[in-house]
C-alpha positions in Angstrom: 0.0 0.0 0.0 2.8 2.4 0.8 4.6 1.5 -2.4 1.4 2.1 -4.3 1.0 5.5 -2.6 4.6 6.4 -3.4 4.1 5.3 -7.0 1.0 7.4 -7.4 2.8 10.4 -5.9 5.8 9.9 -8.2 3.5 9.5 -11.1 1.5 12.7 -10.2 4.8 14.6 -9.8 5.9 13.3 -13.2 2.6 14.3 -14.8 2.8 17.8 -13.2 6.4 18.1 -14.3 5.6 17.1 -17.9 2.6 19.5 -17.8 4.9 22.4 -16.6 7.4 21.5 -19.3 4.7 21.7 -22.0 3.5 25.0 -20.6 7.0 26.3 -20.8 7.3 25.1 -24.4 4.0 26.7 -25.3 5.1 29.9 -23.6 8.4 29.9 -25.5 6.4 29.3 -28.8 4.1 32.2 -28.0 7.0 34.5 -27.3 8.6 33.6 -30.5 5.4 34.1 -32.5 4.7 37.4 -30.8 8.3 38.6 -31.5 8.1 37.6 -35.2 4.5 38.8 -35.7 5.7 42.3 -36.6 8.3 40.9 -39.0 6.8 38.0 -40.9 9.9 37.3 -42.8 11.8 36.4 -39.6 9.9 33.1 -39.4 11.3 31.9 -42.6 14.9 32.7 -41.8 17.3 29.9 -41.0 20.7 30.3 -39.3 23.2 31.8 -41.7 20.7 32.9 -44.3 20.0 36.5 -43.0 22.4 38.3 -45.3 21.5 36.3 -48.4 17.8 36.8 -47.7 18.1 40.6 -47.3 20.1 41.0 -50.5 17.7 38.6 -52.4 14.7 40.8 -51.3 16.5 44.0 -52.4 17.5 42.5 -55.7 13.9 41.4 -56.3 12.7 45.0 -55.5 10.9 43.7 -52.4 12.0 46.7 -50.3 8.9 46.6 -48.1 9.8 43.1 -47.0 13.4 43.9 -46.5 12.7 47.0 -44.3 11.3 45.0 -41.3 14.3 42.6 -41.3 16.8 45.5 -41.4 14.9 47.3 -38.7 15.0 44.2 -36.4 18.7 43.8 -37.0 19.2 47.5 -35.9 17.3 46.9 -32.8 19.9 44.3 -31.8 22.9 46.1 -33.3 22.1 49.9 -33.6 25.5 50.7 -35.2 25.5 48.0 -37.8 26.8 50.0 -40.8 25.6 47.6 -43.5 22.1 47.4 -42.0 21.9 51.2 -41.7 23.1 51.7 -45.2 20.7 49.1 -46.7 17.8 50.4 -44.7 18.5 54.0 -45.9 18.6 52.7 -49.4 15.3 50.8 -49.0 13.6 53.9 -47.5 14.9 56.1 -50.3 13.8 53.7 -53.0 10.3 53.5 -51.5 10.3 57.3 -51.4 10.2 57.4 -47.6 12.7 60.2 -47.7 12.3 61.3 -44.1 13.3 57.9 -42.7 16.1 57.6 -45.3 17.5 61.0 -44.1 17.5 59.7 -40.5 19.4 56.6 -41.5 22.0 58.5 -43.4 22.3 61.1 -40.6 23.4 58.3 -38.2 25.8 57.0 -40.8 27.3 60.5 -41.3 27.6 60.8 -37.5 29.4 57.5 -36.9 31.3 57.3 -40.2 32.2 60.9 -41.0 35.0 59.9 -43.5 32.6 58.4 -46.0 31.6 61.3 -48.3 28.9 59.2 -50.1 26.8 59.1 -46.9 26.9 62.9 -46.7 25.7 63.2 -50.2 22.9 60.6 -49.7 21.9 62.5 -46.5 21.6 65.7 -48.5 19.6 64.0 -51.2 17.2 62.5 -48.7 16.6 65.9 -47.0 16.1 67.5 -50.4 13.6 64.9 -51.5 11.8 65.2 -48.1 11.3 68.9 -48.8 13.6 69.9 -46.0 15.5 72.3 -48.2 17.0 74.5 -45.5 18.4 71.4 -43.7 19.7 70.0 -47.0 21.4 73.3 -47.8 23.2 73.4 -44.5 24.3 69.8 -44.8 25.5 70.3 -48.4 27.5 73.4 -47.5 29.4 71.4 -44.8 30.7 68.8 -47.2 31.5 70.8 -50.4 35.1 71.3 -49.3 37.9 68.8 -48.9 36.3 66.2 -51.1 38.9 64.8 -53.5 36.5 63.1 -55.9 35.8 65.5 -58.8 32.6 63.6 -59.8 31.4 63.7 -56.2 32.1 67.5 -56.0 30.1 67.9 -59.2 27.2 66.0 -57.6 27.3 68.1 -54.5 27.4 71.3 -56.6 24.4 70.3 -58.6 22.6 69.3 -55.5 23.2 72.7 -53.9 22.0 74.2 -57.2 18.7 72.4 -57.0 18.3 73.2 -53.3 18.8 77.0 -54.1 16.2 76.6 -56.8 13.7 75.0 -54.4 14.3 77.8 -51.9 13.6 80.4 -54.6 17.1 81.8 -54.2 17.6 82.5 -57.9 20.6 84.8 -57.3 22.4 82.0 -55.5 21.3 79.4 -58.0 22.7 81.4 -60.9 26.0 81.9 -59.1 26.3 78.2 -58.6 25.2 77.6 -62.2 28.3 79.6 -63.4 30.5 77.0 -61.7 29.0 74.1 -63.6 30.3 72.8 -66.9 28.6 74.5 -69.9 27.7 71.2 -71.6 26.4 69.4 -68.5 22.8 68.4 -69.3 21.8 68.4 -65.6 23.0 72.0 -65.2 21.3 73.0 -68.4 18.0 71.4 -67.2 18.3 73.4 -63.9 18.9 76.5 -65.9 15.8 75.8 -67.9 13.9 75.3 -64.6 15.1 78.7 -63.3 13.9 80.4 -66.5 10.6 78.6 -66.2 10.1 79.7 -62.6 10.9 83.3 -63.7 8.1 83.1 -66.3 10.5 83.0 -69.3 8.8 80.0 -70.8 10.2 80.4 -74.4 13.8 80.7 -73.1 13.2 77.7 -70.8 12.0 75.7 -73.8 15.3 76.4 -75.6 17.3 75.2 -72.6 15.3 72.0 -72.3 15.7 71.4 -76.0 19.5 71.8 -75.7 19.5 69.4 -72.7 17.7 66.8 -74.8 20.1 67.2 -77.7 23.0 66.5 -75.3 21.5 63.7 -73.2 19.1 62.1 -75.7 15.6 61.2 -74.7 14.9 61.3 -71.0 11.4 61.2 -69.6 11.7 64.3 -67.4 13.3 66.3 -70.2 10.4 65.4 -72.5 7.9 66.3 -69.7 9.6 69.7 -69.2 9.4 70.4 -72.9 5.7 69.6 -72.7 5.3 71.9 -69.7 6.9 74.8 -71.5 4.7 74.3 -74.6 1.7 74.1 -72.4 2.6 77.4 -70.6 2.9 79.3 -73.9 -0.4 77.8 -75.1 1.1 75.5 -77.7 -1.2 72.7 -76.6 -0.7 70.4 -79.6 3.1 70.4 -79.2 2.7 69.9 -75.5 0.4 66.9 -76.1 2.9 65.4 -78.5 5.7 65.4 -75.9 3.3 64.0 -73.2 2.1 61.2 -75.5 5.7 60.3 -76.2 6.4 59.9 -72.4 3.2 57.8 -72.0 3.9 55.6 -75.1 7.5 54.9 -74.0 6.4 54.1 -70.5 3.7 51.7 -71.8 6.2 49.9 -74.1 9.2 49.8 -71.7 7.3 49.1 -68.5 4.2 47.0 -69.1 4.4 45.9 -65.4 3.1 49.4 -64.4 -0.3 48.6 -65.8 -0.9 51.8 -67.7 -4.6 52.2 -68.7 -5.8 49.3 -66.5 -7.1 51.2 -63.4 -10.4 52.3 -65.0 -11.7 53.6 -61.7 -9.8 54.6 -58.6 -12.5 52.9 -56.5 -11.6 49.5 -58.0 -7.8 49.4 -57.9 -7.3 47.1 -54.8 -4.6 44.6 -55.4 -3.8 46.0 -58.8 -1.9 48.9 -57.3 1.7 49.2 -58.5 2.7 51.4 -55.6 5.0 54.4 -55.7 8.1 52.5 -56.9 11.3 54.0 -58.0 10.6 52.8 -61.6 7.4 54.7 -61.6 9.1 57.8 -60.3 11.8 57.6 -63.0 9.4 57.3 -65.9 7.7 60.7 -65.3 4.4 58.9 -66.1 2.5 60.4 -63.2 3.6 63.9 -64.1 2.8 63.3 -67.8 -0.7 62.0 -67.1 -1.5 65.0 -64.9 -0.2 67.4 -67.6 -2.3 65.5 -70.2 -5.4 66.0 -68.0 -4.6 69.8 -67.7 -4.1 70.1 -71.5 -7.4 68.4 -72.2 -9.2 70.4 -69.5 -8.0 73.7 -71.0 -9.2 72.5 -74.4 -12.7 71.8 -72.9 -12.3 68.1 -73.4 -13.4 67.2 -69.9 -14.1 63.5 -70.5 -10.7 63.0 -72.0 -9.1 64.9 -69.1 -10.8 62.4 -66.7 -9.7 59.5 -68.8 -6.1 60.8 -68.6 -6.2 60.6 -64.8 -7.8 57.2 -64.8 -5.3 55.8 -67.3 -2.2 56.4 -65.1 -0.6 53.5 -63.4 -3.0 52.2 -60.7 -2.5 53.2 -57.1 -4.7 53.2 -54.0 -6.0 56.5 -52.8 -3.6 56.5 -49.9 -0.6 56.2 -52.3 -1.6 59.1 -54.5 0.7 62.1 -54.8 -0.7 65.6 -53.9 -0.9 66.8 -57.5 -2.9 63.7 -58.6 -5.2 64.0 -55.6 -5.8 67.7 -56.3 -6.5 67.1 -59.9 -8.9 64.2 -59.2 -10.8 66.4 -56.8 -11.2 69.2 -59.4 -12.0 66.9 -62.4 -14.9 65.2 -60.5 -16.1 68.2 -58.5 -19.2 68.5 -60.8 -20.4 64.9 -60.4 -18.9 64.0 -57.0 -18.3 67.1 -54.8 -18.8 65.1 -51.6 -15.4 63.5 -52.3 -13.8 66.5 -53.9 -14.0 68.8 -50.9 -12.5 66.3 -48.4 -9.6 65.7 -50.8 -8.8 69.4 -51.0 -9.2 69.9 -47.3 -6.9 66.9 -46.6 -4.2 68.5 -48.7 -4.6 71.8 -46.9 -4.6 70.4 -43.4 -1.7 68.0 -44.1 0.4 70.8 -45.4 -0.4 72.9 -42.3 0.3 70.0 -39.9 3.6 69.0 -41.5 4.8 72.6 -41.9 5.8 71.8 -45.5 4.3 72.8 -48.9 3.2 69.3 -49.9 0.1 70.6 -51.5 0.0 72.1 -55.0 0.1 75.9 -54.7 -3.3 76.2 -56.3 -5.0 74.1 -53.6 -6.1 76.9 -51.3 -7.3 79.2 -54.1 -9.3 76.4 -55.8 -10.9 75.3 -52.5 -12.0 78.8 -51.7 -13.4 79.4 -55.2 -15.3 76.1 -55.1 -16.8 76.9 -51.7 -18.0 80.2 -53.1 -19.3 78.4 -56.2 -21.4 76.1 -54.1 -22.6 78.9 -51.9 -20.6 78.0 -48.8 -19.3 81.5 -48.2 -19.1 81.1 -44.5 -16.9 78.0 -44.9 -14.7 79.9 -47.4 -14.3 82.8 -44.9 -13.4 80.3 -42.1 -10.8 78.6 -44.3 -9.3 81.9 -45.3 -9.1 83.0 -41.6 -7.7 79.7 -40.4 -4.9 79.6 -42.9 -3.4 83.1 -42.6 -0.2 81.5 -41.3 0.2 79.6 -44.5 -0.2 82.8 -46.5 2.3 84.6 -44.4 5.0 81.9 -43.8 4.9 79.8 -47.0 8.0 80.3 -49.2 5.8 79.8 -52.3 3.0 82.0 -53.6 0.1 80.0 -52.3 -2.5 82.6 -53.0 -2.0 85.3 -55.5 -2.7 88.8 -54.0 -5.2 89.6 -56.8 -7.1 86.4 -56.2 -7.0 87.1 -52.4 -8.6 90.5 -53.0 -11.2 88.9 -55.4 -12.1 86.2 -52.8 -12.4 88.8 -50.0 -14.9 90.8 -52.2 -16.7 87.6 -53.2 -17.3 86.6 -49.6 -18.2 90.1 -48.6 -21.0 90.4 -51.2 -23.2 88.1 -49.2 -23.4 90.6 -46.3 -22.5 93.9 -47.9 -23.2 93.9 -51.7 -22.6 97.6 -52.1 -19.1 97.4 -50.5 -18.3 94.3 -52.5 -19.2 96.0 -55.7 -16.9 98.9 -54.8 -14.1 96.5 -54.2 -14.7 94.7 -57.4 -14.7 98.0 -59.2 -11.3 98.9 -57.7 -9.9 95.6 -58.9 -11.5 96.1 -62.3 -10.0 99.5 -62.7 -6.5 98.1 -62.2 -7.2 95.4 -64.8 -8.5 97.9 -67.3 -5.5 100.1 -66.9 -3.2 97.2 -67.7 -5.4 96.2 -70.6 -5.1 99.6 -72.1 -1.3 99.5 -71.9 -1.2 96.0 -73.4 -3.5 97.2 -76.2 -1.0 99.8 -77.1 1.8 97.2 -76.9 0.0 95.0 -79.4 -0.6 97.9 -81.7 3.1 99.0 -81.5 4.3 95.4 -82.2 2.0 95.2 -85.2 3.2 98.5 -86.6 6.9 97.4 -86.2 6.0 94.1 -88.0 7.7 92.1 -85.3 5.9 88.8 -85.3 7.5 87.4 -82.1 6.8 90.6 -80.2 3.2 90.6 -81.5 2.6 87.1 -80.3 4.1 87.9 -76.9 1.9 91.0 -76.6 -1.2 89.3 -77.7 -0.6 86.5 -75.2 0.0 89.0 -72.4 -3.3 90.7 -73.4 -5.2 87.5 -73.4 -3.8 86.4 -70.0 -4.8 89.8 -68.5 -8.3 89.6 -70.1 -8.8 86.1 -68.5 -8.0 87.7 -65.1 -10.4 90.6 -65.7 -13.5 88.6 -66.9 -14.2 86.9 -63.5 -14.1 90.3 -61.8 -16.5 91.7 -64.3 -18.9 88.8 -64.0 -18.8 89.0 -60.2 -19.8 92.7 -60.4 -22.6 91.9 -62.8 -23.9 89.0 -60.6 -24.6 91.4 -57.7 -27.2 93.2 -59.8 -28.3 90.0 -61.6 -29.3 88.5 -58.2 -31.3 91.7 -57.6 -33.1 91.3 -60.9 -31.8 94.6 -62.1 -31.0 93.5 -65.6 -30.6 96.9 -67.2 -27.8 97.7 -64.8 -26.2 94.4 -65.7 -26.3 95.3 -69.4 -24.8 98.7 -68.6 -21.9 97.0 -66.8 -21.3 94.8 -69.7 -21.5 97.6 -72.3 -18.8 99.5 -70.4 -16.3 96.7 -71.1 -17.3 96.4 -74.7 -13.9 97.6 -76.1 -11.9 94.9 -74.4 -14.3 91.9 -74.2 -16.3 92.0 -77.4 -14.6 88.9 -78.8 -14.6 86.9 -75.5 -17.0 84.0 -75.5 -17.9 84.3 -71.8 -18.8 88.0 -72.2 -20.9 87.4 -75.3 -22.8 84.6 -73.7 -23.7 86.6 -70.6 -24.6 89.6 -72.7 -27.0 87.3 -74.6 -28.5 86.0 -71.3 -29.1 89.5 -69.9 -30.7 90.7 -73.1 -32.9 87.6 -73.0 -34.0 88.3 -69.4 -35.0 91.9 -69.9 -38.6 93.1 -70.2 -37.7 96.0 -72.5 -40.2 98.0 -74.5 -40.6 96.8 -77.2 -39.3 93.4 -75.9 -38.9 91.7 -79.2 -36.0 94.1 -79.9 -34.2 92.6 -76.9 -34.9 89.1 -78.2 -33.5 90.1 -81.6 -30.3 91.4 -79.9 -30.1 88.2 -77.9 -30.3 86.1 -81.1 -27.4 88.1 -82.5 -25.2 86.8 -79.6 -26.7 83.3 -79.4 -26.5 82.4 -83.0 -22.7 82.6 -83.5 -22.3 80.2 -80.5 -24.6 77.6 -82.1 -23.2 78.2 -85.6 -19.7 77.5 -84.2 -20.8 74.0 -83.1 -23.0 73.2 -86.1 -21.7 69.7 -86.4 -21.9 69.0 -82.6 -25.0 70.7 -81.4 -25.1 68.8 -78.1 -21.7 70.3 -77.2 -23.6 73.6 -76.8 -25.0 74.3 -73.4 -28.7 73.3 -73.3 -29.9 76.6 -71.9 -28.3 78.4 -74.9 -30.2 76.3 -77.3 -33.4 76.7 -75.2 -33.1 80.5 -75.0 -32.4 80.8 -78.7 -35.5 78.7 -79.5 -37.6 80.9 -77.3 -36.1 84.1 -78.9 -37.1 82.7 -82.3 -40.6 82.1 -81.1 -40.9 85.5 -79.5 -39.8 87.1 -82.7 -42.3 85.1 -84.8 -39.6 82.8 -86.3 -41.4 79.6 -85.2 -40.2 77.6 -88.3 -36.6 78.4 -87.5 -37.1 77.3 -83.9 -38.8 74.0 -85.0 -36.0 73.3 -87.5 -33.4 73.8 -84.7 -35.3 71.5 -82.4 -35.6 68.8 -85.1 -31.8 68.9 -85.6 -31.3 68.6 -81.8 -33.7 65.6 -81.7 -31.8 63.8 -84.5 -28.5 64.5 -82.7 -29.9 63.0 -79.5 -31.2 59.9 -81.3 -27.8 59.4 -82.8 -26.1 59.6 -79.3 -28.7 57.3 -77.8 -28.1 54.8 -80.6 -24.4 54.8 -79.9 -24.8 54.7 -76.1 -28.3 53.6 -75.0 -27.4 54.2 -71.3 -26.3 57.8 -71.8 -28.8 60.5 -70.7 -29.2 63.6 -72.9 -31.3 66.5 -71.7 -31.0 69.2 -74.4 -34.4 68.7 -76.0 -35.9 68.1 -72.6 -34.6 71.5 -71.3 -35.7 73.3 -74.5 -39.3 72.0 -74.1 -39.3 72.8 -70.4 -38.2 76.4 -71.1 -40.8 76.8 -73.8 -43.5 75.2 -71.6 -42.6 77.5 -68.7 -42.7 80.5 -71.0 -46.2 79.7 -72.1 -47.3 79.0 -68.6 -45.9 82.4 -67.5 -48.0 84.0 -70.3 -51.1 82.3 -69.1 -51.4 79.7 -71.9 -51.4 76.7 -69.5 -52.9 74.2 -71.9 -50.1 74.5 -74.4 -47.4 75.2 -71.7 -48.3 72.1 -69.6 -48.4 69.9 -72.7 -44.9 71.0 -73.5 -43.7 70.3 -70.0 -45.2 66.8 -70.1 -43.7 66.1 -73.5 -40.3 67.3 -72.3 -40.1 64.5 -69.7 -40.8 61.6 -72.2 -39.6 58.9 -71.9 -39.9 59.2 -68.2 -37.2 56.7 -67.2 -34.5 58.7 -69.0 -35.7 62.3 -68.5 -37.1 62.3 -65.0 -34.6 63.4 -62.4 -34.4 65.9 -59.5 -33.5 68.9 -61.8 -36.1 68.3 -64.5 -38.8 67.6 -61.9 -38.0 70.8 -60.0 -38.8 73.0 -63.0 -41.8 70.9 -64.1 -43.5 70.9 -60.8 -43.3 74.7 -60.6 -45.5 74.9 -63.7 -48.0 72.5 -62.1 -48.0 74.4 -58.9 -48.6 77.7 -60.8 -51.5 76.0 -62.6 -53.0 74.8 -59.3 -52.7 78.3 -57.8 -54.5 79.8 -60.9 -57.3 77.2 -60.7 -57.8 77.8 -57.0 -58.1 81.5 -57.6 -60.5 80.9 -60.5 -58.3 82.9 -62.9 -57.4 80.0 -65.1 -59.7 77.9 -67.3 -58.6 74.3 -67.9 -60.6 71.8 -70.0 -61.3 68.2 -69.0 -58.9 66.7 -71.6 -56.0 68.7 -70.2 -57.0 67.7 -66.7 -56.8 64.0 -67.7 -53.4 64.6 -69.2 -52.1 66.1 -66.0 -53.5 63.3 -63.9 -52.0 60.7 -66.3 -48.6 62.4 -66.1 -48.7 62.5 -62.3 -49.5 58.8 -62.2 -46.5 58.1 -64.5 -44.3 60.3 -62.3 -45.5 58.2 -59.3 -44.5 55.0 -61.0 -41.1 56.1 -62.3 -40.1 58.4 -59.5 -40.3 56.0 -56.5 -36.5 55.9 -56.0 -35.6 59.3 -57.4 -35.2 62.1 -54.9 -37.3 65.2 -55.5 -34.5 67.6 -55.0 -30.7 67.4 -55.0 -29.4 68.4 -51.6 -25.9 69.9 -51.2 -23.3 67.2 -51.0 -22.2 68.5 -47.6 -23.4 71.3 -45.3 -20.9 74.0 -44.4 -20.4 72.4 -41.0 -19.3 69.2 -42.7 -22.5 67.2 -41.9 -24.6 65.3 -44.4 -28.1 66.7 -45.0 -31.2 64.5 -44.6 -32.4 62.7 -47.7 -35.2 64.6 -49.5 -38.7 63.3 -50.5 -39.0 61.2 -53.6 -40.6 62.4 -56.9 -43.3 59.7 -56.3 -44.2 61.3 -53.0 -44.6 64.8 -54.4 -46.5 63.5 -57.5 -49.1 61.9 -55.3 -49.5 65.1 -53.3 -49.9 67.1 -56.6 -52.5 64.6 -57.8 -54.5 65.0 -54.6 -54.5 68.8 -55.1 -55.7 68.6 -58.7 -58.4 66.1 -57.8 -59.7 68.4 -55.1 -59.6 71.3 -57.6 -61.5 69.3 -60.2 -64.2 68.4 -57.8 -64.3 72.0 -56.5 
């Protein structure tokens, strides 16, 4: 019995011992797993394979996998020179320049005799946008370096840093120390000329650099940029397409043209690799989008942004993010505003100008465009430090004054008009001087001087037009159209050939109730017709309201046959577009009929006016939407008011047509909102969803049934 008891005790001790041993093994395993969880590659390493694994990953361009291994090695051996050097290289290649600079800073501190580390440190600081730090670091190593090639690299690095700091005097002084046939120095010289606004001279320098160095993506891009800046869009497009075609042929792995939509990139992202950076493809696609946007090819501009190598939204560079926000602002403002605000806040938080210089101005203009004047005022007030401290011209002083007046007009329109008038006087003074310059250049028969003078005049006119329109809008909103016409007439000498001016003159003539009114309509036709005639082969490229107002003007001047002919041509054009793309919605004829119907309703001819409104929305699945419903229901509400007051007579047949239309709107409008709310409210919140068209159609039907029985 005692032996049995001892055996049991021994067995229990053995079991407990084995259990503790297993627990210790499990604990060790958990510690190993937790320690390798942050660095997955560590699990696959065997003894003696560390170095070969790291170099194999780097040779395979798997830098993101090599970085955790090197980081872990430095945790164990902080002064490991090879690990620090390789980690800095991996960070630099993956464009994490701030971390790369930190690695090379440690190498410079512990290995001060290695000049290459000092150069890499300067390059990393420069790429990270820390130009002042890069300049100080470069100035400390420029002396006592025996390697001539290294000295040349340092000199050119200092030259680029001076350029980034807008120190043009210092840059030109360093430029004189460079070899005259050095393509890199010539490129920087071209960049300096470009920054000074001497685009033609910069173009010559970039052409010279290309002749010396042969084709290089960034030289071709710079040539395109210069051509774009001097309005030579076709030549700019040629250079951009060359960059894109070479990138497509030489680097098929970048997936050019495969992204389709930035919401669907997922695993197809190619990331921000060094190869992508060296091809200048991102810059080329952004410039292509800008060229097409300037040429009013908005769909092609969007395609250019979508055709660039696919990346996730978090990987997008500031310029691409900015351009995406602008290109899709009309159809997707709820995503456009957050993108621009992100760029602005990120730049303010980091203390660097990572955002494109145009970001702040574009955000403020778009806030004003959507009526968020308080939000624009808040953004302007919150970012005064950026305006004061930024080394770059973030907000042009003229644009700043214009935005101040634009925001002010909501609370003090008279003071805003006075400010606009002050700005306009300055523009007019410059335009008069430029007019004389153009005339002098023509008299001297100097073609180059004439082109330069005409370009300067056109650029100044483009700055003046928005100010003029803002002035006119103050009285337009008041309904004082004669004063608006007077404002436009005062600028006749400068703006008579400008399309925006002619279009708005036509609108203000159309809106006036002059005496006799048909004379105003005849004047409006004189301004509308050239716009339509210019787009004779593509009528649908003309804004629908222009065609609608022209048709109404024809009708009001007893030219009904001309109006009907124009409407038949528009109908054929819409049928052609629908045949090519059955899913595409076209609203030109719909809007024309809506305008004509509204006009007849306003004149009291509700039977014909309502019939036109009903016809404008056929077929309902393609024409019924919040905007068309908004204008249609106004006519029905006006009719209901007239019937309730017994000042309108409506026959039974017309009543039946109205009820049938409202039944159809009830059927087809069940999922369509009755109005389009703002994408975001000024406080950043999302508005409540509106009622549906079906809901409002049923209410209108109830009103008309009550009126019919009454």
